[in-house]
N, C-alpha and C positions, 0 to 999 in steps of 0.2 A: 504494500500499500504506500503510495507516494506521500511524503511528509508534507503537511499543509502549515503554511505560514500565515497567520492573521495578523494584518498590520495595514498601514497606509503608505502608499508609494513614496510620498515626500517625508516621511518620519525618518528622523535621524536614527532612531533606535531599530526601526525596521530596516533599514539600510545596512545597520551594524551586523545584524543577524544574516541578511541576504549576501553579504560578501563574505562571509565565512562560508555559508552554504555552498557558494560558487567555487571557492578555494578547495573545499573538501569534496567536490564533484558529487554533491548530495541532490538528486532530484528533487524539486519541491513545487507545489502550487502556491501562488499567492493568493489569499482570499481578502478582498479589501474590507477594512472597518472604515467607514465613512465618517471620520472626526467632525467634518463640517456639519453633519447632520447629527452629531452627537450619539452615534451608535455605540461608542465606547462607554458611554454613561448609563446605557439601558439597563433594566433590571435583569434582562436575560444575559447580558454580557457580563454583568458583576458576579453572576454565579460561576463563571468561567476565570475571570480575572477581577478579583475583588478591588483593585486599586483603580479600575476603569482607566487603564493605560494599554498602549500597543508597543510591541507586538506579543503574541504568544503562538506556541506551535502545538499542533496535533500530530504526534508520531505514532500512528497506528493504535491510537486511543490514549496514549500517554500525553498529557497536557502540562506545558511548562511555559511559565512566563518569566519575564526580566531578561533583557537582551544580553547581558554578559553571562548569565547562567545558561541561557539557550547556546550560546557560542561554545562555551567549555563542554556542555553535553555533546554537541555536534562533533566538535573535535576528538573527544574521547570515544564516543560510539563508533566514529568512522575513522579511528586512527590509521588503518590499514590503507587508506585511499587518500588521494589529493595531497595537498600540502601539509605537512606535519603541524605547524603553528603553535607548538608547545614542546617542551622537553617530554621524552617518553615518561609514562608513568612510572617505569621500573629504573629511571635515572637516579642518580645519587642526590642526597639531600641538598647539597650545594647547588645543583642546577635547578632544582625544583624551589629552592629558596630564593635564588636570584630572579626567576621567573615571577614569583609571587611579589617580589619588591617591585619590579617594573609594573605589574598589574596594579598594585596599590597606588603607585605614583600616578599612573594615568587617570584614575578615579579622583584622587585628592588633589593633583597638582595641575592637571590639564582640564579634565571635563568640568571640574568645580568652577572653573573661570570661563571656559570656552563656551559651555552650554548656556549659562545665563547671558554670556555677551552676544551669542548668536541670536537670543530671544530679543535683547535690546536693539540690536542693530539690522535685524533681518525680519523676524517675525512681527515685531511691534509695528514697523513701517508698513508692512504688507497688509496689517488690519486698520492702518490709519490712526495708529496710536504713536504719540511722540516718544522717543527713547529717553531715558533718564540719563541725562549727560553725565552726572556724577558718578552714576553706577557704571556707565560704559568706561569712564576714566580709570576707576578703581579695578575694573575687570581686566582692562589692557595692561595696566601696570602689573597685576599679578601674573597675567599670562605671559606677558614679556619676561618675567623672572623665571618662569618655567621653561621658556623656550631657550633662555640663555644656559640653563642647566643641560637641557636637552643638547644644545649645541656642543657643549663640552664632552658629553658623553659619546655624541655621534662623531667627535673628531677621532675618536678611538676605535670605533667599531661601526659596522655597516648598519645595523639596526638597533633599537633600544635595548634588546636582550642579547646582543651579540652579533654573530655573523650569519645567523639564519633569521628569516622574517617569522614573526609570531603573530597570533591573534591581536596582542597588545598594539602593534604598529598599526594593524587594519582598524582597531577601535577608534583611531584617530580621524579616519577618513571623512565620515559624514559631516562632523562639525568643522573640520579643516577645510573641507571643500567650500564650505559656505564663508568661512572667514577668508579664504583665498580670493572668493569673488568679490566681497564687499570691502575687505581691509587687508589686501596682500602685503602691505608694508609691516604688518605684525610678524610674518614669517620671513620676509626679504632681508632683515637685518642679520640673519643668523644663516650663514653660508652652509654649514653642515646640516642644518635643519632643512634648508631648502633642497640640498642634494638628496637627502632621505625623502622628502616630501614627493620630489619628482619621480623617484623610483617607486615608491608605493602607490601613488595616485596614478601611474601608468600601467598597473597591472591589469590583466584581462579581467580579473573578478571585478574591479572596481568599474571598469568601463561598462560592464553589464549591468551595474545597479546604480552608477554614480548619477545619473540623471533622473530617470523616471523607471520604475520597476514595471514590467508588463504583466497584466493580470494572466494567471494561469501558465506562466512561463515556467518550463522545466529547463534543468540543466542539460546541455548536449555537448558531447565530445566534438 
């Protein structure tokens, strides 16, 4: 039975899961949850996803939500196919610890600032709501600090977790793509970050989902 991804084509979190599905060569169907119509806040939806958010997956009856949890599930279940995207489960404690370190940093030091910044400078204007300039300034300052640290890390290695790409690199793509569209100077100040960004954003998996996901699209070799 083909895995079903329930989400919204333009959703950052839906894209986060979809890019991992493509990297792992996992066939899937996209079932659109129309956020504009409030389908994610319906009583029926809440029985499946109690937070009223997207996405969630239905993998032959197994329901899972939270995009990073879904990505980890996919990477581990389909470890034998596609791009590895994390150290093998049987790898040593050092490799796993370093991977978890990078995973934590992405949440606490990138997404914590990039996500709210995208809301302010992209989603609010789309709805005709003015951005909070003070909040934008604060988030840009914090995100710039993160990218400066990233730049130092990436001066020594190809990806954030070493010489092999991981799902953590891919997690940066949905927010990063919007920031590169609206405020590219945030990234362009950091030469190693730009080199890394150009590499991860040119992957076939991101080309497949980077703009708009296609309804009912399945992975094809």
